[in-house]
N, CA, C, O and the ligand as a Tripos MOL2 file, in Angstrom:
@<TRIPOS>MOLECULE
protein
  309   307    78     0     0
PROTEIN
NO_CHARGES

@<TRIPOS>ATOM
      1 N          -8.8420    0.9280  -19.4390 N.3       1 MET1
      2 CA         -9.6830    0.5560  -18.2800 C.3       1 MET1
      3 C         -11.0220    0.0620  -18.7040 C.2       1 MET1
      4 O         -11.6110    0.6110  -19.6350 O.2       1 MET1
      5 N         -11.5180   -0.9310  -18.0750 N.am      2 THR2
      6 CA        -12.8840   -1.5010  -18.3720 C.3       2 THR2
      7 C         -13.7670   -1.3530  -17.1400 C.2       2 THR2
      8 O         -13.3470   -1.5190  -15.9950 O.2       2 THR2
      9 N         -15.0290   -1.0280  -17.4540 N.am      3 ILE3
     10 CA        -16.0330   -1.0730  -16.4020 C.3       3 ILE3
     11 C         -16.9790   -2.2080  -16.7350 C.2       3 ILE3
     12 O         -17.5890   -2.2170  -17.8040 O.2       3 ILE3
     13 N         -17.1060   -3.1540  -15.8390 N.am      4 SER4
     14 CA        -17.9120   -4.3630  -16.0660 C.3       4 SER4
     15 C         -18.5950   -4.7850  -14.7690 C.2       4 SER4
     16 O         -17.9410   -4.8590  -13.7290 O.2       4 SER4
     17 N         -19.8260   -5.0480  -14.8080 N.am      5 GLY5
     18 CA        -20.5180   -5.4660  -13.5550 C.3       5 GLY5
     19 C         -20.4630   -4.4120  -12.4950 C.2       5 GLY5
     20 O         -20.3150   -4.7340  -11.3160 O.2       5 GLY5
     21 N         -20.5790   -3.1380  -12.8770 N.am      6 PHE6
     22 CA        -20.5300   -2.0300  -11.9460 C.3       6 PHE6
     23 C         -19.2150   -1.9470  -11.1630 C.2       6 PHE6
     24 O         -19.2060   -1.5700   -9.9910 O.2       6 PHE6
     25 N         -18.0900   -2.3070  -11.8300 N.am      7 ALA7
     26 CA        -16.7800   -2.2420  -11.1420 C.3       7 ALA7
     27 C         -15.7350   -1.7550  -12.0590 C.2       7 ALA7
     28 O         -15.7230   -2.1440  -13.2270 O.2       7 ALA7
     29 N         -14.8410   -0.9150  -11.6000 N.am      8 PHE8
     30 CA        -13.6940   -0.4380  -12.3960 C.3       8 PHE8
     31 C         -12.5940   -1.4580  -12.4040 C.2       8 PHE8
     32 O         -12.3530   -2.0800  -11.3700 O.2       8 PHE8
     33 N         -11.9140   -1.6690  -13.4980 N.am      9 SER9
     34 CA        -10.7500   -2.5240  -13.4500 C.3       9 SER9
     35 C          -9.6550   -1.6140  -12.8880 C.2       9 SER9
     36 O          -9.7460   -0.3880  -12.9520 O.2       9 SER9
     37 N          -8.5850   -2.2700  -12.3200 N.am     10 THR10
     38 CA         -7.4200   -1.4830  -11.8020 C.3      10 THR10
     39 C          -6.5240   -1.1920  -13.0090 C.2      10 THR10
     40 O          -6.4310   -1.9270  -13.9920 O.2      10 THR10
     41 N          -5.8900   -0.0630  -12.8280 N.am     11 LEU11
     42 CA         -4.9890    0.4130  -13.9560 C.3      11 LEU11
     43 C          -3.8120    1.2100  -13.4250 C.2      11 LEU11
     44 O          -3.9910    2.0360  -12.5300 O.2      11 LEU11
     45 N          -2.6610    0.9960  -13.9300 N.am     12 THR12
     46 CA         -1.5160    1.8810  -13.6450 C.3      12 THR12
     47 C          -1.0560    2.4610  -15.0360 C.2      12 THR12
     48 O          -0.8650    1.7550  -16.0260 O.2      12 THR12
     49 N          -0.9030    3.7960  -14.9960 N.am     13 VAL13
     50 CA         -0.5950    4.5300  -16.2400 C.3      13 VAL13
     51 C           0.6000    5.5290  -15.9180 C.2      13 VAL13
     52 O           0.9410    5.7740  -14.7610 O.2      13 VAL13
     53 N           1.1750    6.0560  -16.9780 N.am     14 MET14
     54 CA          2.1840    7.0940  -16.8690 C.3      14 MET14
     55 C           1.4330    8.4550  -16.6520 C.2      14 MET14
     56 O           0.2640    8.5760  -17.0190 O.2      14 MET14
     57 N           2.0740    9.4040  -16.0930 N.am     15 PRO15
     58 CA          1.4960   10.7550  -15.9460 C.3      15 PRO15
     59 C           1.1230   11.2850  -17.3120 C.2      15 PRO15
     60 O           1.8520   11.1510  -18.2950 O.2      15 PRO15
     61 N          -0.0780   11.9070  -17.3230 N.am     16 GLY16
     62 CA         -0.5590   12.5500  -18.5340 C.3      16 GLY16
     63 C          -0.9230   11.6560  -19.6700 C.2      16 GLY16
     64 O          -1.1730   12.1380  -20.7750 O.2      16 GLY16
     65 N          -0.9650   10.3280  -19.4340 N.am     17 ALA17
     66 CA         -1.3750    9.3750  -20.4300 C.3      17 ALA17
     67 C          -2.8520    9.5770  -20.7760 C.2      17 ALA17
     68 O          -3.6530   10.0370  -19.9620 O.2      17 ALA17
     69 N          -3.1780    9.2080  -22.0300 N.am     18 THR18
     70 CA         -4.5180    9.1470  -22.4570 C.3      18 THR18
     71 C          -5.1650    7.7820  -22.0670 C.2      18 THR18
     72 O          -4.6950    6.7410  -22.5260 O.2      18 THR18
     73 N          -6.1480    7.7740  -21.2960 N.am     19 VAL19
     74 CA         -6.8210    6.5570  -20.7960 C.3      19 VAL19
     75 C          -8.0860    6.3310  -21.5180 C.2      19 VAL19
     76 O          -8.9370    7.2210  -21.5220 O.2      19 VAL19
     77 N          -8.2890    5.1550  -22.1620 N.am     20 THR20
     78 CA         -9.4470    4.8100  -22.6870 C.3      20 THR20
     79 C         -10.2990    3.8480  -21.8020 C.2      20 THR20
     80 O          -9.8690    2.8090  -21.3020 O.2      20 THR20
     81 N         -11.5210    4.3180  -21.6830 N.am     21 VAL21
     82 CA        -12.4340    3.4920  -20.8470 C.3      21 VAL21
     83 C         -13.4440    2.7970  -21.6200 C.2      21 VAL21
     84 O         -14.1410    3.4410  -22.4050 O.2      21 VAL21
     85 N         -13.5950    1.5430  -21.4760 N.am     22 LYS22
     86 CA        -14.7160    0.7670  -22.1600 C.3      22 LYS22
     87 C         -15.6970    0.3140  -21.1310 C.2      22 LYS22
     88 O         -15.3510   -0.2910  -20.1160 O.2      22 LYS22
     89 N         -16.9770    0.6370  -21.4320 N.am     23 ASN23
     90 CA        -18.0330    0.2890  -20.5270 C.3      23 ASN23
     91 C         -18.7610   -0.9520  -21.1000 C.2      23 ASN23
     92 O         -19.4750   -0.8950  -22.1020 O.2      23 ASN23
     93 N         -18.5200   -2.0940  -20.3750 N.am     24 ALA24
     94 CA        -19.1640   -3.3490  -20.8190 C.3      24 ALA24
     95 C         -20.5960   -3.4990  -20.3040 C.2      24 ALA24
     96 O         -21.3100   -4.4120  -20.7200 O.2      24 ALA24
     97 N         -21.0100   -2.6310  -19.4240 N.am     25 ASP25
     98 CA        -22.3540   -2.6240  -18.9290 C.3      25 ASP25
     99 C         -23.3910   -1.9520  -19.8310 C.2      25 ASP25
    100 O         -23.0090   -1.1420  -20.6750 O.2      25 ASP25
    101 N         -24.5870   -2.2290  -19.7010 N.am     26 SER26
    102 CA        -25.6140   -1.5450  -20.4150 C.3      26 SER26
    103 C         -26.0000   -0.2270  -19.7850 C.2      26 SER26
    104 O         -26.5980    0.6380  -20.4260 O.2      26 SER26
    105 N         -25.6450   -0.0880  -18.5040 N.am     27 ALA27
    106 CA        -25.8930    1.2080  -17.7760 C.3      27 ALA27
    107 C         -24.8060    2.1220  -18.0360 C.2      27 ALA27
    108 O         -23.6710    1.6840  -18.2260 O.2      27 ALA27
    109 N         -25.0820    3.4550  -18.0610 N.am     28 ALA28
    110 CA        -24.0510    4.5080  -18.2340 C.3      28 ALA28
    111 C         -23.3660    4.6420  -16.8100 C.2      28 ALA28
    112 O         -23.9480    4.4820  -15.7370 O.2      28 ALA28
    113 N         -22.1250    4.9410  -16.9750 N.am     29 HIS29
    114 CA        -21.3500    5.2610  -15.7870 C.3      29 HIS29
    115 C         -20.5360    6.5470  -15.9970 C.2      29 HIS29
    116 O         -20.4400    7.0480  -17.1170 O.2      29 HIS29
    117 N         -19.9390    7.0850  -14.8900 N.am     30 THR30
    118 CA        -18.9240    8.1330  -15.0200 C.3      30 THR30
    119 C         -17.6660    7.6720  -14.3840 C.2      30 THR30
    120 O         -17.6980    6.8270  -13.4890 O.2      30 THR30
    121 N         -16.5680    8.1910  -14.8080 N.am     31 VAL31
    122 CA        -15.2620    7.9020  -14.1810 C.3      31 VAL31
    123 C         -14.8690    9.2730  -13.5790 C.2      31 VAL31
    124 O         -14.4470   10.1770  -14.2990 O.2      31 VAL31
    125 N         -15.0090    9.3970  -12.3120 N.am     32 LYS32
    126 CA        -14.5690   10.6050  -11.5940 C.3      32 LYS32
    127 C         -13.2840   10.2570  -10.8830 C.2      32 LYS32
    128 O         -13.2190    9.3650  -10.0370 O.2      32 LYS32
    129 N         -12.2650   11.0050  -11.2650 N.am     33 VAL33
    130 CA        -10.9210   10.8350  -10.7300 C.3      33 VAL33
    131 C         -10.7940   11.8390   -9.5000 C.2      33 VAL33
    132 O         -10.5390   13.0330   -9.6600 O.2      33 VAL33
    133 N         -10.9850   11.2740   -8.3220 N.am     34 ASN34
    134 CA        -11.0760   12.1490   -7.1380 C.3      34 ASN34
    135 C          -9.7140   12.8360   -6.8950 C.2      34 ASN34
    136 O          -8.6470   12.2260   -6.9700 O.2      34 ASN34
    137 N          -9.8260   14.1780   -6.5940 N.am     35 GLY35
    138 CA         -8.6670   14.9430   -6.3840 C.3      35 GLY35
    139 C          -8.2630   15.7200   -7.5980 C.2      35 GLY35
    140 O          -7.3190   16.5080   -7.5560 O.2      35 GLY35
    141 N          -9.0320   15.4850   -8.7760 N.am     36 THR36
    142 CA         -8.7440   16.2150  -10.0260 C.3      36 THR36
    143 C         -10.1670   16.7080  -10.5130 C.2      36 THR36
    144 O         -11.1850   16.4340   -9.8790 O.2      36 THR36
    145 N         -10.1750   17.4120  -11.6140 N.am     37 ASN37
    146 CA        -11.4380   17.8070  -12.2180 C.3      37 ASN37
    147 C         -11.9170   16.8750  -13.2550 C.2      37 ASN37
    148 O         -12.8250   17.2410  -14.0020 O.2      37 ASN37
    149 N         -11.3690   15.6530  -13.3760 N.am     38 VAL38
    150 CA        -11.7580   14.6800  -14.3610 C.3      38 VAL38
    151 C         -12.9850   13.9760  -13.9170 C.2      38 VAL38
    152 O         -13.0070   13.4210  -12.8180 O.2      38 VAL38
    153 N         -14.0350   13.9700  -14.7350 N.am     39 ASP39
    154 CA        -15.2380   13.2540  -14.5580 C.3      39 ASP39
    155 C         -15.9700   13.0690  -15.8600 C.2      39 ASP39
    156 O         -16.7440   13.9210  -16.2960 O.2      39 ASP39
    157 N         -15.6850   11.8460  -16.5180 N.am     40 VAL40
    158 CA        -16.1410   11.5820  -17.8440 C.3      40 VAL40
    159 C         -17.3400   10.6910  -17.8130 C.2      40 VAL40
    160 O         -17.4450    9.8000  -16.9700 O.2      40 VAL40
    161 N         -18.2760   10.9320  -18.7570 N.am     41 ASN41
    162 CA        -19.4910   10.0970  -18.8450 C.3      41 ASN41
    163 C         -19.1800    8.9420  -19.8370 C.2      41 ASN41
    164 O         -18.6810    9.1870  -20.9350 O.2      41 ASN41
    165 N         -19.4650    7.7520  -19.4580 N.am     42 VAL42
    166 CA        -19.2200    6.6540  -20.3780 C.3      42 VAL42
    167 C         -20.5450    5.8750  -20.6600 C.2      42 VAL42
    168 O         -21.0280    5.1170  -19.8190 O.2      42 VAL42
    169 N         -21.1060    6.0940  -21.8740 N.am     43 PRO43
    170 CA        -22.3820    5.5010  -22.1670 C.3      43 PRO43
    171 C         -22.3200    4.0280  -22.0350 C.2      43 PRO43
    172 O         -21.2560    3.4160  -22.1250 O.2      43 PRO43
    173 N         -23.5530    3.4170  -21.8030 N.am     44 GLY44
    174 CA        -23.6570    1.9680  -21.7810 C.3      44 GLY44
    175 C         -23.1870    1.3780  -23.0690 C.2      44 GLY44
    176 O         -23.6220    1.7880  -24.1450 O.2      44 GLY44
    177 N         -22.2820    0.3960  -22.9730 N.am     45 GLY45
    178 CA        -21.7050   -0.1820  -24.1960 C.3      45 GLY45
    179 C         -20.7160    0.6160  -24.9060 C.2      45 GLY45
    180 O         -20.2080    0.1810  -25.9390 O.2      45 GLY45
    181 N         -20.3890    1.8190  -24.3990 N.am     46 GLY46
    182 CA        -19.5990    2.7460  -25.1510 C.3      46 GLY46
    183 C         -18.2190    2.9560  -24.5670 C.2      46 GLY46
    184 O         -17.7820    2.2490  -23.6590 O.2      46 GLY46
    185 N         -17.5430    3.9590  -25.1220 N.am     47 THR47
    186 CA        -16.1490    4.3090  -24.5950 C.3      47 THR47
    187 C         -16.0030    5.8000  -24.3750 C.2      47 THR47
    188 O         -16.7560    6.6090  -24.9190 O.2      47 THR47
    189 N         -15.0360    6.1360  -23.5800 N.am     48 ALA48
    190 CA        -14.6270    7.4900  -23.4250 C.3      48 ALA48
    191 C         -13.1900    7.5560  -23.0720 C.2      48 ALA48
    192 O         -12.6140    6.5610  -22.6340 O.2      48 ALA48
    193 N         -12.5810    8.7020  -23.2470 N.am     49 THR49
    194 CA        -11.1640    8.8610  -22.8500 C.3      49 THR49
    195 C         -11.0230   10.0670  -21.9290 C.2      49 THR49
    196 O         -11.8050   11.0180  -21.9350 O.2      49 THR49
    197 N          -9.9490    9.9450  -21.1300 N.am     50 PHE50
    198 CA         -9.5520   11.0810  -20.2810 C.3      50 PHE50
    199 C          -8.0500   11.1420  -20.1790 C.2      50 PHE50
    200 O          -7.3820   10.1610  -20.5070 O.2      50 PHE50
    201 N          -7.4970   12.2310  -19.7470 N.am     51 THR51
    202 CA         -6.0760   12.4190  -19.5360 C.3      51 THR51
    203 C          -5.7460   12.1500  -18.0820 C.2      51 THR51
    204 O          -6.3580   12.6930  -17.1630 O.2      51 THR51
    205 N          -4.7750   11.3090  -17.9140 N.am     52 ALA52
    206 CA         -4.4130   10.8680  -16.5400 C.3      52 ALA52
    207 C          -3.6870   12.1040  -15.8450 C.2      52 ALA52
    208 O          -3.0540   12.9390  -16.4910 O.2      52 ALA52
    209 N          -3.8370   12.1340  -14.5160 N.am     53 PRO53
    210 CA         -3.1090   13.2340  -13.8000 C.3      53 PRO53
    211 C          -1.6440   13.2780  -14.1170 C.2      53 PRO53
    212 O          -1.0110   12.2700  -14.4300 O.2      53 PRO53
    213 N          -1.1110   14.5150  -14.0240 N.am     54 ALA54
    214 CA          0.3500   14.7010  -14.3350 C.3      54 ALA54
    215 C           1.2280   14.3740  -13.0670 C.2      54 ALA54
    216 O           2.4500   14.2500  -13.1500 O.2      54 ALA54
    217 N           0.5820   14.2530  -11.9840 N.am     55 THR55
    218 CA          1.3520   13.9380  -10.7190 C.3      55 THR55
    219 C           1.1670   12.4270  -10.3630 C.2      55 THR55
    220 O           0.0560   11.8970  -10.3820 O.2      55 THR55
    221 N           2.2420   11.8040  -10.0570 N.am     56 ALA56
    222 CA          2.2300   10.3740   -9.6260 C.3      56 ALA56
    223 C           1.4420   10.2520   -8.3480 C.2      56 ALA56
    224 O           1.4380   11.1560   -7.5130 O.2      56 ALA56
    225 N           0.7920    9.1590   -8.2080 N.am     57 GLY57
    226 CA          0.0430    8.9140   -6.9400 C.3      57 GLY57
    227 C          -1.0790    7.8660   -7.1960 C.2      57 GLY57
    228 O          -1.1790    7.2380   -8.2500 O.2      57 GLY57
    229 N          -1.9110    7.7370   -6.1350 N.am     58 THR58
    230 CA         -3.0480    6.7980   -6.1700 C.3      58 THR58
    231 C          -4.2960    7.5910   -6.0510 C.2      58 THR58
    232 O          -4.4940    8.3010   -5.0650 O.2      58 THR58
    233 N          -5.1430    7.4920   -7.0270 N.am     59 TYR59
    234 CA         -6.3350    8.3290   -7.1170 C.3      59 TYR59
    235 C          -7.6290    7.4800   -7.0550 C.2      59 TYR59
    236 O          -7.8560    6.6230   -7.9090 O.2      59 TYR59
    237 N          -8.4770    7.7370   -6.0190 N.am     60 PRO60
    238 CA         -9.6940    6.9600   -5.9520 C.3      60 PRO60
    239 C         -10.6330    7.3700   -7.1410 C.2      60 PRO60
    240 O         -10.7490    8.5160   -7.5760 O.2      60 PRO60
    241 N         -11.2710    6.2740   -7.5880 N.am     61 LEU61
    242 CA        -12.2900    6.5280   -8.7260 C.3      61 LEU61
    243 C         -13.6780    6.3400   -8.1460 C.2      61 LEU61
    244 O         -13.9180    5.4510   -7.3290 O.2      61 LEU61
    245 N         -14.6270    7.2360   -8.6080 N.am     62 THR62
    246 CA        -16.0000    6.9500   -8.2240 C.3      62 THR62
    247 C         -16.8890    7.2190   -9.4260 C.2      62 THR62
    248 O         -16.4660    7.8290  -10.4070 O.2      62 THR62
    249 N         -18.1510    6.7440   -9.3310 N.am     63 CYS63
    250 CA        -19.1080    7.0060  -10.3780 C.3      63 CYS63
    251 C         -20.2370    7.8230   -9.8570 C.2      63 CYS63
    252 O         -20.8060    7.5090   -8.8120 O.2      63 CYS63
    253 N         -20.5920    8.9110  -10.5940 N.am     64 ASP64
    254 CA        -21.6670    9.8180  -10.0990 C.3      64 ASP64
    255 C         -23.0000    9.1110   -9.9280 C.2      64 ASP64
    256 O         -23.8060    9.4730   -9.0710 O.2      64 ASP64
    257 N         -23.2200    8.0990  -10.7540 N.am     65 PHE65
    258 CA        -24.5530    7.5050  -10.7930 C.3      65 PHE65
    259 C         -24.6790    6.3800   -9.7840 C.2      65 PHE65
    260 O         -25.7990    6.0620   -9.3860 O.2      65 PHE65
    261 N         -23.6260    5.7800   -9.3620 N.am     66 HIS66
    262 CA        -23.7110    4.5890   -8.5620 C.3      66 HIS66
    263 C         -22.6730    4.7700   -7.3920 C.2      66 HIS66
    264 O         -21.4910    4.4510   -7.5180 O.2      66 HIS66
    265 N         -23.1940    5.2950   -6.2700 N.am     67 PRO67
    266 CA        -22.2440    5.6490   -5.1770 C.3      67 PRO67
    267 C         -21.5280    4.4070   -4.6180 C.2      67 PRO67
    268 O         -20.5280    4.5680   -3.9190 O.2      67 PRO67
    269 N         -21.9710    3.2380   -4.8790 N.am     68 ALA68
    270 CA        -21.2450    1.9790   -4.3700 C.3      68 ALA68
    271 C         -20.0360    1.6480   -5.1610 C.2      68 ALA68
    272 O         -19.2310    0.8230   -4.7290 O.2      68 ALA68
    273 N         -19.8590    2.2740   -6.3460 N.am     69 MET69
    274 CA        -18.7640    2.0170   -7.2500 C.3      69 MET69
    275 C         -17.4730    2.7420   -6.7710 C.2      69 MET69
    276 O         -17.4370    3.9660   -6.6450 O.2      69 MET69
    277 N         -16.4590    1.9620   -6.5220 N.am     70 HIS70
    278 CA        -15.1360    2.5750   -6.1060 C.3      70 HIS70
    279 C         -14.0290    1.8180   -6.8750 C.2      70 HIS70
    280 O         -14.0600    0.6030   -7.0730 O.2      70 HIS70
    281 N         -13.0900    2.6140   -7.2710 N.am     71 GLY71
    282 CA        -11.8920    1.9900   -7.8800 C.3      71 GLY71
    283 C         -10.6680    2.8260   -7.5880 C.2      71 GLY71
    284 O         -10.7120    3.7970   -6.8330 O.2      71 GLY71
    285 N          -9.5590    2.4180   -8.2140 N.am     72 VAL72
    286 CA         -8.2860    2.9930   -8.0020 C.3      72 VAL72
    287 C          -7.5530    3.2670   -9.3050 C.2      72 VAL72
    288 O          -7.4830    2.3550  -10.1290 O.2      72 VAL72
    289 N          -7.0340    4.3800   -9.5450 N.am     73 LEU73
    290 CA         -6.1330    4.6550  -10.6890 C.3      73 LEU73
    291 C          -4.7750    5.0070  -10.1170 C.2      73 LEU73
    292 O          -4.6500    5.9460   -9.3300 O.2      73 LEU73
    293 N          -3.7650    4.2630  -10.5050 N.am     74 THR74
    294 CA         -2.3810    4.5430  -10.0680 C.3      74 THR74
    295 C          -1.6720    5.1780  -11.1970 C.2      74 THR74
    296 O          -1.6430    4.7000  -12.3310 O.2      74 THR74
    297 N          -1.0770    6.3260  -10.8180 N.am     75 VAL75
    298 CA         -0.1770    7.0470  -11.8280 C.3      75 VAL75
    299 C           1.2530    6.7970  -11.2890 C.2      75 VAL75
    300 O           1.6100    7.1370  -10.1620 O.2      75 VAL75
    301 N           2.0140    6.1910  -12.1690 N.am     76 ALA76
    302 CA          3.3700    5.7680  -11.8320 C.3      76 ALA76
    303 C           4.2560    6.9830  -11.7470 C.2      76 ALA76
    304 O           4.0140    7.9660  -12.4480 O.2      76 ALA76
    305 N           5.2500    6.9510  -10.9340 N.am     77 GLY77
    306 CA          6.2130    8.0480  -10.8040 C.3      77 GLY77
    307 C           7.3150    8.0150  -11.7620 C.2      77 GLY77
    308 O           8.1800    8.8900  -11.7380 O.2      77 GLY77
    309 CU        -21.7970    3.7150  -12.4380 Cu       78 CU78
@<TRIPOS>BOND
     1     1     2 1
     2     2     3 1
     3     3     4 2
     4     3     5 am
     5     5     6 1
     6     6     7 1
     7     7     8 2
     8     7     9 am
     9     9    10 1
    10    10    11 1
    11    11    12 2
    12    11    13 am
    13    13    14 1
    14    14    15 1
    15    15    16 2
    16    15    17 am
    17    17    18 1
    18    18    19 1
    19    19    20 2
    20    19    21 am
    21    21    22 1
    22    22    23 1
    23    23    24 2
    24    23    25 am
    25    25    26 1
    26    26    27 1
    27    27    28 2
    28    27    29 am
    29    29    30 1
    30    30    31 1
    31    31    32 2
    32    31    33 am
    33    33    34 1
    34    34    35 1
    35    35    36 2
    36    35    37 am
    37    37    38 1
    38    38    39 1
    39    39    40 2
    40    39    41 am
    41    41    42 1
    42    42    43 1
    43    43    44 2
    44    43    45 am
    45    45    46 1
    46    46    47 1
    47    47    48 2
    48    47    49 am
    49    49    50 1
    50    50    51 1
    51    51    52 2
    52    51    53 am
    53    53    54 1
    54    54    55 1
    55    55    56 2
    56    55    57 am
    57    57    58 1
    58    58    59 1
    59    59    60 2
    60    59    61 am
    61    61    62 1
    62    62    63 1
    63    63    64 2
    64    63    65 am
    65    65    66 1
    66    66    67 1
    67    67    68 2
    68    67    69 am
    69    69    70 1
    70    70    71 1
    71    71    72 2
    72    71    73 am
    73    73    74 1
    74    74    75 1
    75    75    76 2
    76    75    77 am
    77    77    78 1
    78    78    79 1
    79    79    80 2
    80    79    81 am
    81    81    82 1
    82    82    83 1
    83    83    84 2
    84    83    85 am
    85    85    86 1
    86    86    87 1
    87    87    88 2
    88    87    89 am
    89    89    90 1
    90    90    91 1
    91    91    92 2
    92    91    93 am
    93    93    94 1
    94    94    95 1
    95    95    96 2
    96    95    97 am
    97    97    98 1
    98    98    99 1
    99    99   100 2
   100    99   101 am
   101   101   102 1
   102   102   103 1
   103   103   104 2
   104   103   105 am
   105   105   106 1
   106   106   107 1
   107   107   108 2
   108   107   109 am
   109   109   110 1
   110   110   111 1
   111   111   112 2
   112   111   113 am
   113   113   114 1
   114   114   115 1
   115   115   116 2
   116   115   117 am
   117   117   118 1
   118   118   119 1
   119   119   120 2
   120   119   121 am
   121   121   122 1
   122   122   123 1
   123   123   124 2
   124   123   125 am
   125   125   126 1
   126   126   127 1
   127   127   128 2
   128   127   129 am
   129   129   130 1
   130   130   131 1
   131   131   132 2
   132   131   133 am
   133   133   134 1
   134   134   135 1
   135   135   136 2
   136   135   137 am
   137   137   138 1
   138   138   139 1
   139   139   140 2
   140   139   141 am
   141   141   142 1
   142   142   143 1
   143   143   144 2
   144   143   145 am
   145   145   146 1
   146   146   147 1
   147   147   148 2
   148   147   149 am
   149   149   150 1
   150   150   151 1
   151   151   152 2
   152   151   153 am
   153   153   154 1
   154   154   155 1
   155   155   156 2
   156   155   157 am
   157   157   158 1
   158   158   159 1
   159   159   160 2
   160   159   161 am
   161   161   162 1
   162   162   163 1
   163   163   164 2
   164   163   165 am
   165   165   166 1
   166   166   167 1
   167   167   168 2
   168   167   169 am
   169   169   170 1
   170   170   171 1
   171   171   172 2
   172   171   173 am
   173   173   174 1
   174   174   175 1
   175   175   176 2
   176   175   177 am
   177   177   178 1
   178   178   179 1
   179   179   180 2
   180   179   181 am
   181   181   182 1
   182   182   183 1
   183   183   184 2
   184   183   185 am
   185   185   186 1
   186   186   187 1
   187   187   188 2
   188   187   189 am
   189   189   190 1
   190   190   191 1
   191   191   192 2
   192   191   193 am
   193   193   194 1
   194   194   195 1
   195   195   196 2
   196   195   197 am
   197   197   198 1
   198   198   199 1
   199   199   200 2
   200   199   201 am
   201   201   202 1
   202   202   203 1
   203   203   204 2
   204   203   205 am
   205   205   206 1
   206   206   207 1
   207   207   208 2
   208   207   209 am
   209   209   210 1
   210   210   211 1
   211   211   212 2
   212   211   213 am
   213   213   214 1
   214   214   215 1
   215   215   216 2
   216   215   217 am
   217   217   218 1
   218   218   219 1
   219   219   220 2
   220   219   221 am
   221   221   222 1
   222   222   223 1
   223   223   224 2
   224   223   225 am
   225   225   226 1
   226   226   227 1
   227   227   228 2
   228   227   229 am
   229   229   230 1
   230   230   231 1
   231   231   232 2
   232   231   233 am
   233   233   234 1
   234   234   235 1
   235   235   236 2
   236   235   237 am
   237   237   238 1
   238   238   239 1
   239   239   240 2
   240   239   241 am
   241   241   242 1
   242   242   243 1
   243   243   244 2
   244   243   245 am
   245   245   246 1
   246   246   247 1
   247   247   248 2
   248   247   249 am
   249   249   250 1
   250   250   251 1
   251   251   252 2
   252   251   253 am
   253   253   254 1
   254   254   255 1
   255   255   256 2
   256   255   257 am
   257   257   258 1
   258   258   259 1
   259   259   260 2
   260   259   261 am
   261   261   262 1
   262   262   263 1
   263   263   264 2
   264   263   265 am
   265   265   266 1
   266   266   267 1
   267   267   268 2
   268   267   269 am
   269   269   270 1
   270   270   271 1
   271   271   272 2
   272   271   273 am
   273   273   274 1
   274   274   275 1
   275   275   276 2
   276   275   277 am
   277   277   278 1
   278   278   279 1
   279   279   280 2
   280   279   281 am
   281   281   282 1
   282   282   283 1
   283   283   284 2
   284   283   285 am
   285   285   286 1
   286   286   287 1
   287   287   288 2
   288   287   289 am
   289   289   290 1
   290   290   291 1
   291   291   292 2
   292   291   293 am
   293   293   294 1
   294   294   295 1
   295   295   296 2
   296   295   297 am
   297   297   298 1
   298   298   299 1
   299   299   300 2
   300   299   301 am
   301   301   302 1
   302   302   303 1
   303   303   304 2
   304   303   305 am
   305   305   306 1
   306   306   307 1
   307   307   308 2
@<TRIPOS>SUBSTRUCTURE
     1 MET1         2 RESIDUE 1 A MET
     2 THR2         6 RESIDUE 1 A THR
     3 ILE3        10 RESIDUE 1 A ILE
     4 SER4        14 RESIDUE 1 A SER
     5 GLY5        18 RESIDUE 1 A GLY
     6 PHE6        22 RESIDUE 1 A PHE
     7 ALA7        26 RESIDUE 1 A ALA
     8 PHE8        30 RESIDUE 1 A PHE
     9 SER9        34 RESIDUE 1 A SER
    10 THR10       38 RESIDUE 1 A THR
    11 LEU11       42 RESIDUE 1 A LEU
    12 THR12       46 RESIDUE 1 A THR
    13 VAL13       50 RESIDUE 1 A VAL
    14 MET14       54 RESIDUE 1 A MET
    15 PRO15       58 RESIDUE 1 A PRO
    16 GLY16       62 RESIDUE 1 A GLY
    17 ALA17       66 RESIDUE 1 A ALA
    18 THR18       70 RESIDUE 1 A THR
    19 VAL19       74 RESIDUE 1 A VAL
    20 THR20       78 RESIDUE 1 A THR
    21 VAL21       82 RESIDUE 1 A VAL
    22 LYS22       86 RESIDUE 1 A LYS
    23 ASN23       90 RESIDUE 1 A ASN
    24 ALA24       94 RESIDUE 1 A ALA
    25 ASP25       98 RESIDUE 1 A ASP
    26 SER26      102 RESIDUE 1 A SER
    27 ALA27      106 RESIDUE 1 A ALA
    28 ALA28      110 RESIDUE 1 A ALA
    29 HIS29      114 RESIDUE 1 A HIS
    30 THR30      118 RESIDUE 1 A THR
    31 VAL31      122 RESIDUE 1 A VAL
    32 LYS32      126 RESIDUE 1 A LYS
    33 VAL33      130 RESIDUE 1 A VAL
    34 ASN34      134 RESIDUE 1 A ASN
    35 GLY35      138 RESIDUE 1 A GLY
    36 THR36      142 RESIDUE 1 A THR
    37 ASN37      146 RESIDUE 1 A ASN
    38 VAL38      150 RESIDUE 1 A VAL
    39 ASP39      154 RESIDUE 1 A ASP
    40 VAL40      158 RESIDUE 1 A VAL
    41 ASN41      162 RESIDUE 1 A ASN
    42 VAL42      166 RESIDUE 1 A VAL
    43 PRO43      170 RESIDUE 1 A PRO
    44 GLY44      174 RESIDUE 1 A GLY
    45 GLY45      178 RESIDUE 1 A GLY
    46 GLY46      182 RESIDUE 1 A GLY
    47 THR47      186 RESIDUE 1 A THR
    48 ALA48      190 RESIDUE 1 A ALA
    49 THR49      194 RESIDUE 1 A THR
    50 PHE50      198 RESIDUE 1 A PHE
    51 THR51      202 RESIDUE 1 A THR
    52 ALA52      206 RESIDUE 1 A ALA
    53 PRO53      210 RESIDUE 1 A PRO
    54 ALA54      214 RESIDUE 1 A ALA
    55 THR55      218 RESIDUE 1 A THR
    56 ALA56      222 RESIDUE 1 A ALA
    57 GLY57      226 RESIDUE 1 A GLY
    58 THR58      230 RESIDUE 1 A THR
    59 TYR59      234 RESIDUE 1 A TYR
    60 PRO60      238 RESIDUE 1 A PRO
    61 LEU61      242 RESIDUE 1 A LEU
    62 THR62      246 RESIDUE 1 A THR
    63 CYS63      250 RESIDUE 1 A CYS
    64 ASP64      254 RESIDUE 1 A ASP
    65 PHE65      258 RESIDUE 1 A PHE
    66 HIS66      262 RESIDUE 1 A HIS
    67 PRO67      266 RESIDUE 1 A PRO
    68 ALA68      270 RESIDUE 1 A ALA
    69 MET69      274 RESIDUE 1 A MET
    70 HIS70      278 RESIDUE 1 A HIS
    71 GLY71      282 RESIDUE 1 A GLY
    72 VAL72      286 RESIDUE 1 A VAL
    73 LEU73      290 RESIDUE 1 A LEU
    74 THR74      294 RESIDUE 1 A THR
    75 VAL75      298 RESIDUE 1 A VAL
    76 ALA76      302 RESIDUE 1 A ALA
    77 GLY77      306 RESIDUE 1 A GLY
    78 CU78       309 GROUP 0 **** ****
């Protein structure tokens, strides 16, 4: 997954996959996977990883720092 221009790229992953997030912005972001306890900090110009949910579904993504940021993570069944 990439964060660029204060926007999350869309991504479909398998359950439990390790997801790498690359932040192309100079600002720090978080990836909060709503409905789970995942909320990782991604430094400006940096990367972070998290484990995708084990249950298939569509999970809204938000950023703690920028309430206007919304994305979607799809976990394939
Ligand atoms: Cu952000």
